[in-house]
Backbone atoms as SQL, in Angstrom:
CREATE TABLE atoms (id INTEGER PRIMARY KEY, chain TEXT, resi INTEGER, resn TEXT, atom TEXT, x REAL, y REAL, z REAL);
INSERT INTO atoms VALUES
  (1, 'A', 1, 'UNK', 'N', 110.277, 98.641, 98.688),
  (2, 'A', 1, 'UNK', 'CA', 110.133, 99.909, 97.997),
  (3, 'A', 1, 'UNK', 'C', 111.189, 99.996, 96.906),
  (4, 'A', 2, 'UNK', 'N', 110.773, 100.438, 95.736),
  (5, 'A', 2, 'UNK', 'CA', 111.688, 100.657, 94.623),
  (6, 'A', 2, 'UNK', 'C', 112.073, 102.126, 94.585),
  (7, 'A', 3, 'UNK', 'N', 113.358, 102.392, 94.430),
  (8, 'A', 3, 'UNK', 'CA', 113.827, 103.769, 94.374),
  (9, 'A', 3, 'UNK', 'C', 114.245, 104.095, 92.949),
  (10, 'A', 4, 'UNK', 'N', 113.831, 105.263, 92.492),
  (11, 'A', 4, 'UNK', 'CA', 114.137, 105.715, 91.141),
  (12, 'A', 4, 'UNK', 'C', 114.922, 107.019, 91.233),
  (13, 'A', 5, 'UNK', 'N', 116.080, 107.058, 90.601),
  (14, 'A', 5, 'UNK', 'CA', 116.879, 108.284, 90.588),
  (15, 'A', 5, 'UNK', 'C', 116.215, 109.291, 89.655),
  (16, 'A', 6, 'UNK', 'N', 115.899, 110.456, 90.184),
  (17, 'A', 6, 'UNK', 'CA', 115.269, 111.513, 89.390),
  (18, 'A', 6, 'UNK', 'C', 116.039, 112.815, 89.576),
  (19, 'A', 7, 'UNK', 'N', 115.744, 113.797, 88.746),
  (20, 'A', 7, 'UNK', 'CA', 116.496, 115.049, 88.754),
  (21, 'A', 7, 'UNK', 'C', 115.871, 116.141, 89.616),
  (22, 'A', 8, 'UNK', 'N', 114.817, 115.810, 90.354),
  (23, 'A', 8, 'UNK', 'CA', 114.163, 116.824, 91.173),
  (24, 'A', 8, 'UNK', 'C', 113.417, 116.201, 92.332),
  (25, 'A', 9, 'UNK', 'N', 112.749, 117.038, 93.102),
  (26, 'A', 9, 'UNK', 'CA', 112.023, 116.588, 94.285),
  (27, 'A', 9, 'UNK', 'C', 110.598, 116.164, 93.982),
  (28, 'A', 10, 'UNK', 'N', 110.402, 115.458, 92.880),
  (29, 'A', 10, 'UNK', 'CA', 109.065, 115.045, 92.464),
  (30, 'A', 10, 'UNK', 'C', 108.455, 114.082, 93.477),
  (31, 'A', 11, 'UNK', 'N', 107.137, 114.163, 93.657),
  (32, 'A', 11, 'UNK', 'CA', 106.395, 113.274, 94.558),
  (33, 'A', 11, 'UNK', 'C', 106.962, 113.326, 95.979),
  (34, 'A', 12, 'UNK', 'N', 107.284, 114.525, 96.433),
  (35, 'A', 12, 'UNK', 'CA', 107.839, 114.721, 97.774),
  (36, 'A', 12, 'UNK', 'C', 107.301, 116.038, 98.339),
  (37, 'A', 13, 'UNK', 'N', 107.550, 116.301, 99.628),
  (38, 'A', 13, 'UNK', 'CA', 107.097, 117.570, 100.216),
  (39, 'A', 13, 'UNK', 'C', 107.653, 118.814, 99.515),
  (40, 'A', 14, 'UNK', 'N', 108.718, 118.671, 98.742),
  (41, 'A', 14, 'UNK', 'CA', 109.230, 119.811, 97.977),
  (42, 'A', 14, 'UNK', 'C', 108.201, 120.305, 96.963),
  (43, 'A', 15, 'UNK', 'N', 107.203, 119.494, 96.688),
  (44, 'A', 15, 'UNK', 'CA', 106.164, 119.834, 95.710),
  (45, 'A', 15, 'UNK', 'C', 104.866, 120.323, 96.375),
  (46, 'A', 16, 'UNK', 'N', 104.911, 120.629, 97.671),
  (47, 'A', 16, 'UNK', 'CA', 103.696, 121.052, 98.384),
  (48, 'A', 16, 'UNK', 'C', 103.015, 122.253, 97.730),
  (49, 'A', 17, 'UNK', 'N', 103.781, 123.256, 97.360),
  (50, 'A', 17, 'UNK', 'CA', 103.201, 124.456, 96.755),
  (51, 'A', 17, 'UNK', 'C', 102.509, 124.110, 95.432),
  (52, 'A', 18, 'UNK', 'N', 103.134, 123.263, 94.637),
  (53, 'A', 18, 'UNK', 'CA', 102.531, 122.841, 93.367),
  (54, 'A', 18, 'UNK', 'C', 101.247, 122.054, 93.618),
  (55, 'A', 19, 'UNK', 'N', 101.220, 121.230, 94.663),
  (56, 'A', 19, 'UNK', 'CA', 100.021, 120.444, 94.980),
  (57, 'A', 19, 'UNK', 'C', 98.860, 121.366, 95.341),
  (58, 'A', 20, 'UNK', 'N', 99.130, 122.400, 96.121),
  (59, 'A', 20, 'UNK', 'CA', 98.090, 123.358, 96.495),
  (60, 'A', 20, 'UNK', 'C', 97.573, 124.087, 95.255),
  (61, 'A', 21, 'UNK', 'N', 98.472, 124.522, 94.396),
  (62, 'A', 21, 'UNK', 'CA', 98.068, 125.205, 93.155),
  (63, 'A', 21, 'UNK', 'C', 97.242, 124.289, 92.263),
  (64, 'A', 22, 'UNK', 'N', 97.639, 123.033, 92.171),
  (65, 'A', 22, 'UNK', 'CA', 96.914, 122.087, 91.327),
  (66, 'A', 22, 'UNK', 'C', 95.534, 121.797, 91.905),
  (67, 'A', 23, 'UNK', 'N', 95.426, 121.708, 93.227),
  (68, 'A', 23, 'UNK', 'CA', 94.124, 121.489, 93.870),
  (69, 'A', 23, 'UNK', 'C', 93.179, 122.641, 93.540),
  (70, 'A', 24, 'UNK', 'N', 93.682, 123.856, 93.568),
  (71, 'A', 24, 'UNK', 'CA', 92.874, 125.029, 93.217),
  (72, 'A', 24, 'UNK', 'C', 92.452, 124.969, 91.745),
  (73, 'A', 25, 'UNK', 'N', 93.363, 124.594, 90.880),
  (74, 'A', 25, 'UNK', 'CA', 93.089, 124.455, 89.451),
  (75, 'A', 25, 'UNK', 'C', 91.987, 123.428, 89.198),
  (76, 'A', 26, 'UNK', 'N', 92.010, 122.325, 89.924),
  (77, 'A', 26, 'UNK', 'CA', 91.035, 121.243, 89.721),
  (78, 'A', 26, 'UNK', 'C', 89.610, 121.629, 90.101),
  (79, 'A', 27, 'UNK', 'N', 89.455, 122.674, 90.915),
  (80, 'A', 27, 'UNK', 'CA', 88.114, 123.082, 91.348),
  (81, 'A', 27, 'UNK', 'C', 87.221, 123.485, 90.177),
  (82, 'A', 28, 'UNK', 'N', 87.816, 123.853, 89.062),
  (83, 'A', 28, 'UNK', 'CA', 87.047, 124.279, 87.888),
  (84, 'A', 28, 'UNK', 'C', 86.565, 123.117, 87.023),
  (85, 'A', 29, 'UNK', 'N', 86.853, 121.898, 87.439),
  (86, 'A', 29, 'UNK', 'CA', 86.520, 120.736, 86.618),
  (87, 'A', 29, 'UNK', 'C', 85.549, 119.803, 87.331),
  (88, 'A', 30, 'UNK', 'N', 84.711, 119.168, 86.553),
  (89, 'A', 30, 'UNK', 'CA', 83.842, 118.105, 87.061),
  (90, 'A', 30, 'UNK', 'C', 84.469, 116.795, 86.602),
  (91, 'A', 31, 'UNK', 'N', 84.870, 115.986, 87.558),
  (92, 'A', 31, 'UNK', 'CA', 85.535, 114.729, 87.230),
  (93, 'A', 31, 'UNK', 'C', 84.539, 113.586, 87.309),
  (94, 'A', 32, 'UNK', 'N', 84.552, 112.764, 86.291),
  (95, 'A', 32, 'UNK', 'CA', 83.679, 111.588, 86.262),
  (96, 'A', 32, 'UNK', 'C', 84.498, 110.348, 86.589),
  (97, 'A', 33, 'UNK', 'N', 83.798, 109.322, 87.027),
  (98, 'A', 33, 'UNK', 'CA', 84.474, 108.054, 87.277),
  (99, 'A', 33, 'UNK', 'C', 84.987, 107.509, 85.945),
  (100, 'A', 34, 'UNK', 'N', 86.231, 107.061, 85.899),
  (101, 'A', 34, 'UNK', 'CA', 86.771, 106.521, 84.648),
  (102, 'A', 34, 'UNK', 'C', 85.985, 105.302, 84.169),
  (103, 'A', 35, 'UNK', 'N', 85.953, 105.112, 82.855),
  (104, 'A', 35, 'UNK', 'CA', 85.264, 103.956, 82.278),
  (105, 'A', 35, 'UNK', 'C', 86.099, 102.688, 82.383),
  (106, 'A', 36, 'UNK', 'N', 87.402, 102.845, 82.540),
  (107, 'A', 36, 'UNK', 'CA', 88.296, 101.719, 82.780),
  (108, 'A', 36, 'UNK', 'C', 89.072, 102.026, 84.056),
  (109, 'A', 37, 'UNK', 'N', 89.601, 101.034, 84.737),
  (110, 'A', 37, 'UNK', 'CA', 90.351, 101.324, 85.965),
  (111, 'A', 37, 'UNK', 'C', 91.589, 102.186, 85.689),
  (112, 'A', 38, 'UNK', 'N', 91.697, 103.277, 86.433),
  (113, 'A', 38, 'UNK', 'CA', 92.869, 104.145, 86.403),
  (114, 'A', 38, 'UNK', 'C', 93.334, 104.242, 87.849),
  (115, 'A', 39, 'UNK', 'N', 94.563, 103.826, 88.096),
  (116, 'A', 39, 'UNK', 'CA', 95.055, 103.722, 89.463),
  (117, 'A', 39, 'UNK', 'C', 95.734, 105.003, 89.930),
  (118, 'A', 40, 'UNK', 'N', 95.483, 105.352, 91.174),
  (119, 'A', 40, 'UNK', 'CA', 96.076, 106.521, 91.805),
  (120, 'A', 40, 'UNK', 'C', 97.493, 106.202, 92.274),
  (121, 'A', 41, 'UNK', 'N', 98.437, 107.095, 91.974),
  (122, 'A', 41, 'UNK', 'CA', 99.797, 106.946, 92.495),
  (123, 'A', 41, 'UNK', 'C', 99.822, 107.046, 94.014),
  (124, 'A', 42, 'UNK', 'N', 98.888, 107.795, 94.576),
  (125, 'A', 42, 'UNK', 'CA', 98.855, 108.070, 96.011),
  (126, 'A', 42, 'UNK', 'C', 98.250, 106.924, 96.814),
  (127, 'A', 43, 'UNK', 'N', 97.118, 106.383, 96.354),
  (128, 'A', 43, 'UNK', 'CA', 96.430, 105.339, 97.123),
  (129, 'A', 43, 'UNK', 'C', 96.703, 103.929, 96.606),
  (130, 'A', 44, 'UNK', 'N', 97.182, 103.813, 95.383),
  (131, 'A', 44, 'UNK', 'CA', 97.398, 102.517, 94.710),
  (132, 'A', 44, 'UNK', 'C', 96.082, 101.798, 94.427),
  (133, 'A', 45, 'UNK', 'N', 94.986, 102.536, 94.449),
  (134, 'A', 45, 'UNK', 'CA', 93.653, 101.992, 94.173),
  (135, 'A', 45, 'UNK', 'C', 93.073, 102.697, 92.946),
  (136, 'A', 46, 'UNK', 'N', 92.097, 102.077, 92.292),
  (137, 'A', 46, 'UNK', 'CA', 91.451, 102.759, 91.163),
  (138, 'A', 46, 'UNK', 'C', 90.725, 104.024, 91.632),
  (139, 'A', 47, 'UNK', 'N', 90.763, 105.047, 90.795),
  (140, 'A', 47, 'UNK', 'CA', 90.024, 106.275, 91.081),
  (141, 'A', 47, 'UNK', 'C', 88.523, 106.014, 91.009),
  (142, 'A', 48, 'UNK', 'N', 87.789, 106.724, 91.846),
  (143, 'A', 48, 'UNK', 'CA', 86.337, 106.830, 91.720),
  (144, 'A', 48, 'UNK', 'C', 86.024, 108.317, 91.738),
  (145, 'A', 49, 'UNK', 'N', 84.922, 108.719, 91.132),
  (146, 'A', 49, 'UNK', 'CA', 84.659, 110.138, 90.891),
  (147, 'A', 49, 'UNK', 'C', 84.644, 110.998, 92.148),
  (148, 'A', 50, 'UNK', 'N', 84.111, 110.499, 93.245),
  (149, 'A', 50, 'UNK', 'CA', 83.962, 111.354, 94.425),
  (150, 'A', 50, 'UNK', 'C', 85.275, 111.640, 95.149),
  (151, 'A', 51, 'UNK', 'N', 86.326, 110.910, 94.864),
  (152, 'A', 51, 'UNK', 'CA', 87.593, 111.173, 95.546),
  (153, 'A', 51, 'UNK', 'C', 88.730, 111.503, 94.584),
  (154, 'A', 52, 'UNK', 'N', 88.440, 111.499, 93.303),
  (155, 'A', 52, 'UNK', 'CA', 89.507, 111.677, 92.313),
  (156, 'A', 52, 'UNK', 'C', 90.250, 112.990, 92.477),
  (157, 'A', 53, 'UNK', 'N', 89.551, 114.094, 92.694),
  (158, 'A', 53, 'UNK', 'CA', 90.246, 115.378, 92.744),
  (159, 'A', 53, 'UNK', 'C', 91.217, 115.442, 93.913),
  (160, 'A', 54, 'UNK', 'N', 90.844, 114.893, 95.066),
  (161, 'A', 54, 'UNK', 'CA', 91.753, 114.874, 96.211),
  (162, 'A', 54, 'UNK', 'C', 92.973, 114.020, 95.953),
  (163, 'A', 55, 'UNK', 'N', 92.763, 112.904, 95.301),
  (164, 'A', 55, 'UNK', 'CA', 93.889, 112.025, 95.004),
  (165, 'A', 55, 'UNK', 'C', 94.777, 112.596, 93.910),
  (166, 'A', 56, 'UNK', 'N', 94.181, 113.310, 92.960),
  (167, 'A', 56, 'UNK', 'CA', 94.985, 113.870, 91.874),
  (168, 'A', 56, 'UNK', 'C', 96.033, 114.844, 92.399),
  (169, 'A', 57, 'UNK', 'N', 95.652, 115.726, 93.305),
  (170, 'A', 57, 'UNK', 'CA', 96.660, 116.665, 93.786),
  (171, 'A', 57, 'UNK', 'C', 97.555, 116.047, 94.852),
  (172, 'A', 58, 'UNK', 'N', 97.063, 115.049, 95.578),
  (173, 'A', 58, 'UNK', 'CA', 97.879, 114.400, 96.609),
  (174, 'A', 58, 'UNK', 'C', 99.054, 113.632, 96.022),
  (175, 'A', 59, 'UNK', 'N', 98.913, 113.159, 94.800),
  (176, 'A', 59, 'UNK', 'CA', 100.010, 112.385, 94.218),
  (177, 'A', 59, 'UNK', 'C', 101.210, 113.254, 93.861),
  (178, 'A', 60, 'UNK', 'N', 101.023, 114.556, 93.800),
  (179, 'A', 60, 'UNK', 'CA', 102.119, 115.449, 93.432),
  (180, 'A', 60, 'UNK', 'C', 103.191, 115.506, 94.512),
  (181, 'A', 61, 'UNK', 'N', 102.773, 115.487, 95.778),
  (182, 'A', 61, 'UNK', 'CA', 103.740, 115.660, 96.861),
  (183, 'A', 61, 'UNK', 'C', 103.849, 114.440, 97.786),
  (184, 'A', 62, 'UNK', 'N', 103.484, 113.282, 97.273),
  (185, 'A', 62, 'UNK', 'CA', 103.617, 112.029, 98.023),
  (186, 'A', 62, 'UNK', 'C', 104.290, 110.984, 97.141),
  (187, 'A', 63, 'UNK', 'N', 104.964, 110.017, 97.742),
  (188, 'A', 63, 'UNK', 'CA', 105.629, 108.975, 96.948),
  (189, 'A', 63, 'UNK', 'C', 104.646, 108.185, 96.089),
  (190, 'A', 64, 'UNK', 'N', 105.128, 107.723, 94.959),
  (191, 'A', 64, 'UNK', 'CA', 104.349, 106.868, 94.067),
  (192, 'A', 64, 'UNK', 'C', 104.408, 105.441, 94.613),
  (193, 'A', 65, 'UNK', 'N', 103.265, 104.819, 94.752),
  (194, 'A', 65, 'UNK', 'CA', 103.193, 103.445, 95.268),
  (195, 'A', 65, 'UNK', 'C', 103.160, 102.465, 94.093),
  (196, 'A', 66, 'UNK', 'N', 104.204, 102.511, 93.284),
  (197, 'A', 66, 'UNK', 'CA', 104.242, 101.750, 92.045),
  (198, 'A', 66, 'UNK', 'C', 104.124, 100.248, 92.285),
  (199, 'A', 67, 'UNK', 'N', 104.885, 99.731, 93.233),
  (200, 'A', 67, 'UNK', 'CA', 104.848, 98.293, 93.497),
  (201, 'A', 67, 'UNK', 'C', 103.442, 97.855, 93.894),
  (202, 'A', 68, 'UNK', 'N', 102.809, 98.595, 94.777),
  (203, 'A', 68, 'UNK', 'CA', 101.455, 98.248, 95.227),
  (204, 'A', 68, 'UNK', 'C', 100.447, 98.389, 94.082),
  (205, 'A', 69, 'UNK', 'N', 100.602, 99.403, 93.236),
  (206, 'A', 69, 'UNK', 'CA', 99.708, 99.570, 92.082),
  (207, 'A', 69, 'UNK', 'C', 99.783, 98.336, 91.187),
  (208, 'A', 70, 'UNK', 'N', 100.990, 97.916, 90.857),
  (209, 'A', 70, 'UNK', 'CA', 101.168, 96.762, 89.971),
  (210, 'A', 70, 'UNK', 'C', 100.607, 95.504, 90.625),
  (211, 'A', 71, 'UNK', 'N', 100.853, 95.324, 91.907),
  (212, 'A', 71, 'UNK', 'CA', 100.308, 94.158, 92.615),
  (213, 'A', 71, 'UNK', 'C', 98.782, 94.189, 92.624),
  (214, 'A', 72, 'UNK', 'N', 98.198, 95.360, 92.859),
  (215, 'A', 72, 'UNK', 'CA', 96.733, 95.488, 92.861),
  (216, 'A', 72, 'UNK', 'C', 96.152, 95.230, 91.474),
  (217, 'A', 73, 'UNK', 'N', 96.802, 95.749, 90.452),
  (218, 'A', 73, 'UNK', 'CA', 96.323, 95.513, 89.089),
  (219, 'A', 73, 'UNK', 'C', 96.362, 94.019, 88.762),
  (220, 'A', 74, 'UNK', 'N', 97.425, 93.364, 89.155),
  (221, 'A', 74, 'UNK', 'CA', 97.548, 91.922, 88.923),
  (222, 'A', 74, 'UNK', 'C', 96.459, 91.159, 89.674),
  (223, 'A', 75, 'UNK', 'N', 96.213, 91.552, 90.916),
  (224, 'A', 75, 'UNK', 'CA', 95.171, 90.894, 91.717),
  (225, 'A', 75, 'UNK', 'C', 93.790, 91.058, 91.086),
  (226, 'A', 76, 'UNK', 'N', 93.597, 92.156, 90.340),
  (227, 'A', 76, 'UNK', 'CA', 92.322, 92.400, 89.664),
  (228, 'A', 76, 'UNK', 'C', 92.265, 91.759, 88.277),
  (229, 'A', 77, 'UNK', 'N', 93.324, 91.047, 87.898),
  (230, 'A', 77, 'UNK', 'CA', 93.293, 90.300, 86.647),
  (231, 'A', 77, 'UNK', 'C', 94.168, 90.819, 85.526),
  (232, 'A', 78, 'UNK', 'N', 94.857, 91.932, 85.730),
  (233, 'A', 78, 'UNK', 'CA', 95.753, 92.436, 84.679),
  (234, 'A', 78, 'UNK', 'C', 96.908, 91.457, 84.511),
  (235, 'A', 79, 'UNK', 'N', 97.150, 91.027, 83.273),
  (236, 'A', 79, 'UNK', 'CA', 98.247, 90.091, 83.043),
  (237, 'A', 79, 'UNK', 'C', 99.168, 90.523, 81.903),
  (238, 'A', 80, 'UNK', 'N', 98.899, 91.696, 81.338),
  (239, 'A', 80, 'UNK', 'CA', 99.763, 92.287, 80.320),
  (240, 'A', 80, 'UNK', 'C', 99.969, 93.749, 80.710),
  (241, 'A', 81, 'UNK', 'N', 101.225, 94.184, 80.730),
  (242, 'A', 81, 'UNK', 'CA', 101.560, 95.557, 81.096),
  (243, 'A', 81, 'UNK', 'C', 102.355, 96.173, 79.951),
  (244, 'A', 82, 'UNK', 'N', 101.924, 97.354, 79.497),
  (245, 'A', 82, 'UNK', 'CA', 102.569, 98.022, 78.367),
  (246, 'A', 82, 'UNK', 'C', 102.955, 99.436, 78.783),
  (247, 'A', 83, 'UNK', 'N', 104.244, 99.723, 78.743),
  (248, 'A', 83, 'UNK', 'CA', 104.748, 101.067, 79.011),
  (249, 'A', 83, 'UNK', 'C', 104.837, 101.806, 77.683),
  (250, 'A', 84, 'UNK', 'N', 104.320, 103.033, 77.642),
  (251, 'A', 84, 'UNK', 'CA', 104.368, 103.842, 76.431),
  (252, 'A', 84, 'UNK', 'C', 105.189, 105.092, 76.729),
  (253, 'A', 85, 'UNK', 'N', 106.245, 105.307, 75.956),
  (254, 'A', 85, 'UNK', 'CA', 107.090, 106.471, 76.145),
  (255, 'A', 85, 'UNK', 'C', 108.556, 106.096, 76.090),
  (256, 'A', 86, 'UNK', 'N', 109.392, 107.095, 76.226),
  (257, 'A', 86, 'UNK', 'CA', 110.830, 106.876, 76.129),
  (258, 'A', 86, 'UNK', 'C', 111.338, 106.000, 77.269),
  (259, 'A', 87, 'UNK', 'N', 112.188, 105.072, 76.938),
  (260, 'A', 87, 'UNK', 'CA', 112.797, 104.199, 77.932),
  (261, 'A', 87, 'UNK', 'C', 111.921, 103.023, 78.303),
  (262, 'A', 88, 'UNK', 'N', 112.464, 102.168, 79.151),
  (263, 'A', 88, 'UNK', 'CA', 111.732, 100.973, 79.585),
  (264, 'A', 88, 'UNK', 'C', 111.862, 100.768, 81.085),
  (265, 'A', 89, 'UNK', 'N', 112.046, 101.848, 81.833),
  (266, 'A', 89, 'UNK', 'CA', 112.240, 101.756, 83.275),
  (267, 'A', 89, 'UNK', 'C', 111.051, 101.115, 83.968),
  (268, 'A', 90, 'UNK', 'N', 109.842, 101.554, 83.636),
  (269, 'A', 90, 'UNK', 'CA', 108.655, 101.017, 84.310),
  (270, 'A', 90, 'UNK', 'C', 108.418, 99.561, 83.924),
  (271, 'A', 91, 'UNK', 'N', 108.688, 99.208, 82.685),
  (272, 'A', 91, 'UNK', 'CA', 108.586, 97.809, 82.241),
  (273, 'A', 91, 'UNK', 'C', 109.498, 96.937, 83.095),
  (274, 'A', 92, 'UNK', 'N', 110.721, 97.391, 83.318),
  (275, 'A', 92, 'UNK', 'CA', 111.678, 96.632, 84.133),
  (276, 'A', 92, 'UNK', 'C', 111.183, 96.506, 85.569),
  (277, 'A', 93, 'UNK', 'N', 110.591, 97.569, 86.108),
  (278, 'A', 93, 'UNK', 'CA', 110.026, 97.497, 87.457),
  (279, 'A', 93, 'UNK', 'C', 108.903, 96.469, 87.514),
  (280, 'A', 94, 'UNK', 'N', 108.039, 96.464, 86.506),
  (281, 'A', 94, 'UNK', 'CA', 106.935, 95.495, 86.464),
  (282, 'A', 94, 'UNK', 'C', 107.496, 94.074, 86.464),
  (283, 'A', 95, 'UNK', 'N', 108.509, 93.836, 85.643),
  (284, 'A', 95, 'UNK', 'CA', 109.113, 92.498, 85.570),
  (285, 'A', 95, 'UNK', 'C', 109.744, 92.091, 86.898),
  (286, 'A', 96, 'UNK', 'N', 110.269, 93.057, 87.635),
  (287, 'A', 96, 'UNK', 'CA', 110.859, 92.773, 88.947),
  (288, 'A', 96, 'UNK', 'C', 109.767, 92.463, 89.974),
  (289, 'A', 97, 'UNK', 'N', 108.662, 93.182, 89.901),
  (290, 'A', 97, 'UNK', 'CA', 107.560, 93.000, 90.847),
  (291, 'A', 97, 'UNK', 'C', 106.809, 91.705, 90.570),
  (292, 'A', 98, 'UNK', 'N', 106.578, 91.410, 89.286),
  (293, 'A', 98, 'UNK', 'CA', 105.813, 90.226, 88.875),
  (294, 'A', 98, 'UNK', 'C', 106.641, 89.401, 87.888),
  (295, 'A', 99, 'UNK', 'N', 107.621, 88.648, 88.374),
  (296, 'A', 99, 'UNK', 'CA', 108.457, 87.864, 87.458),
  (297, 'A', 99, 'UNK', 'C', 107.607, 86.972, 86.548),
  (298, 'A', 100, 'UNK', 'N', 107.960, 86.956, 85.278),
  (299, 'A', 100, 'UNK', 'CA', 107.258, 86.117, 84.317),
  (300, 'A', 100, 'UNK', 'C', 106.040, 86.752, 83.676),
  (301, 'A', 101, 'UNK', 'N', 105.652, 87.944, 84.118),
  (302, 'A', 101, 'UNK', 'CA', 104.487, 88.617, 83.544),
  (303, 'A', 101, 'UNK', 'C', 104.823, 89.116, 82.130),
  (304, 'A', 102, 'UNK', 'N', 103.803, 89.274, 81.311),
  (305, 'A', 102, 'UNK', 'CA', 103.994, 89.843, 79.974),
  (306, 'A', 102, 'UNK', 'C', 104.107, 91.359, 80.107),
  (307, 'A', 103, 'UNK', 'N', 105.307, 91.883, 79.910),
  (308, 'A', 103, 'UNK', 'CA', 105.548, 93.324, 80.018),
  (309, 'A', 103, 'UNK', 'C', 106.243, 93.799, 78.747),
  (310, 'A', 104, 'UNK', 'N', 105.781, 94.923, 78.224),
  (311, 'A', 104, 'UNK', 'CA', 106.280, 95.448, 76.957),
  (312, 'A', 104, 'UNK', 'C', 106.542, 96.945, 77.085),
  (313, 'A', 105, 'UNK', 'N', 107.377, 97.443, 76.181),
  (314, 'A', 105, 'UNK', 'CA', 107.669, 98.868, 76.117),
  (315, 'A', 105, 'UNK', 'C', 107.460, 99.344, 74.685),
  (316, 'A', 106, 'UNK', 'N', 106.661, 100.381, 74.529),
  (317, 'A', 106, 'UNK', 'CA', 106.446, 101.002, 73.218),
  (318, 'A', 106, 'UNK', 'C', 107.132, 102.362, 73.246),
  (319, 'A', 107, 'UNK', 'N', 108.171, 102.492, 72.415),
  (320, 'A', 107, 'UNK', 'CA', 108.931, 103.732, 72.385),
  (321, 'A', 107, 'UNK', 'C', 108.788, 104.488, 71.071),
  (322, 'A', 108, 'UNK', 'N', 108.250, 103.816, 70.057),
  (323, 'A', 108, 'UNK', 'CA', 108.073, 104.471, 68.764),
  (324, 'A', 108, 'UNK', 'C', 106.933, 103.785, 68.013),
  (325, 'A', 109, 'UNK', 'N', 106.596, 104.327, 66.867),
  (326, 'A', 109, 'UNK', 'CA', 105.455, 103.829, 66.094),
  (327, 'A', 109, 'UNK', 'C', 105.611, 102.358, 65.713),
  (328, 'A', 110, 'UNK', 'N', 106.810, 101.957, 65.338),
  (329, 'A', 110, 'UNK', 'CA', 107.046, 100.572, 64.923),
  (330, 'A', 110, 'UNK', 'C', 106.778, 99.588, 66.063),
  (331, 'A', 111, 'UNK', 'N', 107.071, 100.002, 67.287),
  (332, 'A', 111, 'UNK', 'CA', 106.852, 99.124, 68.444),
  (333, 'A', 111, 'UNK', 'C', 105.377, 98.772, 68.615),
  (334, 'A', 112, 'UNK', 'N', 104.485, 99.650, 68.168),
  (335, 'A', 112, 'UNK', 'CA', 103.046, 99.391, 68.324),
  (336, 'A', 112, 'UNK', 'C', 102.667, 98.104, 67.605),
  (337, 'A', 113, 'UNK', 'N', 103.118, 97.941, 66.361),
  (338, 'A', 113, 'UNK', 'CA', 102.802, 96.722, 65.608),
  (339, 'A', 113, 'UNK', 'C', 103.415, 95.499, 66.263),
  (340, 'A', 114, 'UNK', 'N', 104.674, 95.620, 66.688),
  (341, 'A', 114, 'UNK', 'CA', 105.350, 94.484, 67.304),
  (342, 'A', 114, 'UNK', 'C', 104.623, 94.024, 68.559),
  (343, 'A', 115, 'UNK', 'N', 104.294, 94.973, 69.429),
  (344, 'A', 115, 'UNK', 'CA', 103.633, 94.627, 70.691),
  (345, 'A', 115, 'UNK', 'C', 102.225, 94.117, 70.435),
  (346, 'A', 116, 'UNK', 'N', 101.480, 94.775, 69.554),
  (347, 'A', 116, 'UNK', 'CA', 100.107, 94.317, 69.303),
  (348, 'A', 116, 'UNK', 'C', 100.108, 92.922, 68.694),
  (349, 'A', 117, 'UNK', 'N', 101.112, 92.595, 67.902),
  (350, 'A', 117, 'UNK', 'CA', 101.221, 91.254, 67.349),
  (351, 'A', 117, 'UNK', 'C', 101.473, 90.208, 68.414),
  (352, 'A', 118, 'UNK', 'N', 102.190, 90.594, 69.465),
  (353, 'A', 118, 'UNK', 'CA', 102.492, 89.657, 70.548),
  (354, 'A', 118, 'UNK', 'C', 101.330, 89.483, 71.515),
  (355, 'A', 119, 'UNK', 'N', 100.582, 90.556, 71.754),
  (356, 'A', 119, 'UNK', 'CA', 99.506, 90.466, 72.757),
  (357, 'A', 119, 'UNK', 'C', 98.141, 90.227, 72.139),
  (358, 'A', 120, 'UNK', 'N', 98.036, 90.274, 70.819),
  (359, 'A', 120, 'UNK', 'CA', 96.738, 90.073, 70.170),
  (360, 'A', 120, 'UNK', 'C', 96.061, 91.390, 69.886),
  (361, 'A', 121, 'UNK', 'N', 94.876, 91.312, 69.314),
  (362, 'A', 121, 'UNK', 'CA', 94.152, 92.532, 68.944),
  (363, 'A', 121, 'UNK', 'C', 93.498, 93.168, 70.167),
  (364, 'A', 122, 'UNK', 'N', 93.099, 94.435, 70.013),
  (365, 'A', 122, 'UNK', 'CA', 92.424, 95.160, 71.084),
  (366, 'A', 122, 'UNK', 'C', 90.965, 95.347, 70.710),
  (367, 'A', 123, 'UNK', 'N', 90.162, 95.749, 71.676),
  (368, 'A', 123, 'UNK', 'CA', 88.750, 96.038, 71.413),
  (369, 'A', 123, 'UNK', 'C', 88.598, 97.139, 70.373),
  (370, 'A', 124, 'UNK', 'N', 89.563, 98.054, 70.295),
  (371, 'A', 124, 'UNK', 'CA', 89.486, 99.166, 69.349),
  (372, 'A', 124, 'UNK', 'C', 89.542, 98.677, 67.901),
  (373, 'A', 125, 'UNK', 'N', 90.099, 97.496, 67.681),
  (374, 'A', 125, 'UNK', 'CA', 90.216, 96.966, 66.324),
  (375, 'A', 125, 'UNK', 'C', 88.939, 96.274, 65.859),
  (376, 'A', 126, 'UNK', 'N', 88.047, 95.967, 66.773),
  (377, 'A', 126, 'UNK', 'CA', 86.826, 95.227, 66.415),
  (378, 'A', 126, 'UNK', 'C', 85.803, 96.110, 65.747);
């Protein structure tokens, strides 16, 4: 298990009230199965439409299974991991979980060109 120092009780029972509120909020939405795999923090498996709403609120007050998610993604063929946002904490975790994997961090607009040049073009460019 990887431990991450955070400033609050995120993904823990301290968030139970927020999870209940979010579950109520989700009742107003119809969720479809994603067109690409999107992994649940709670189950470490890809979402499917019939269970997505339960998993969405469950991830608020349960630990994130980051290591298992990355291992499952790799087992399904993912071989490039790109973190988008401030910092490179998740990129470093990926490199620790899967030594030698192609892992990148995009923190600003310029990084997009650098990373895309290293990993090749995307389907969006075709």
